[in-house]
N, C-alpha and C positions, 0 to 999 in steps of 0.2 A: 479533481482532487488538488491540481497543482496551484490553482489560485488558494485553495483552502491554506496549503502548506505555505503559500506565501505570505499569507495574512496571517498565520499562527492559528488556524483554527482546525489543522487535519487531526490533531490529538483526538479533539472533541468530536469531530465527525466520526472518526473511528470508534470511539466508544459508542456512540448512537449506532452505528452499523451492528456492532458487538449486542445491543439490545434487543434490536431487529430479529437477528439470527437466533437470540435466545427464545424470543416471542415464537419464531417459525418452529424451532425444535420443540418447544412445548406443546404446540398446537399438533405436530405431525414428526413424532419422534422416529417412525419409521422410514421416513425419506433420507433421514441422516445415519446410515448403516454402519460408517467407519466411526467418527466419532461426533462430539457435540462441536457444532460449528463455531470458528471464531473469525474475525476480519485479519485480512491480511495484514502483515507487518507493512509500516511507512516504508516507504523507499529512503534509502540514505542519500542517494544523487537522483535528479532528474534533470533531463534535458530535452529541447527541442529537437537540435541536432546535437549529437556528441562534439565536442571539440577536436580539431585536427591535431595531435601528437607532435611536438617538437622533435625534430631528429636532431640528436645531439653528435658531434663529432665532424671530422673532415674527411672528405674523399682523396684532398691531395698529399 
């Protein structure tokens, strides 16, 4: 998914996943007892390794 986000395809992939989930729901609604399935929201940030936060201020 990160490559899709990088190249601007993430929203389209999310739409396609939504269509697949709706098809699955149409064929087997008994499997989705809580609600109609929807794809997860796109993350607002994504890291391989979270950057280290800088410490501000001085101990002197």
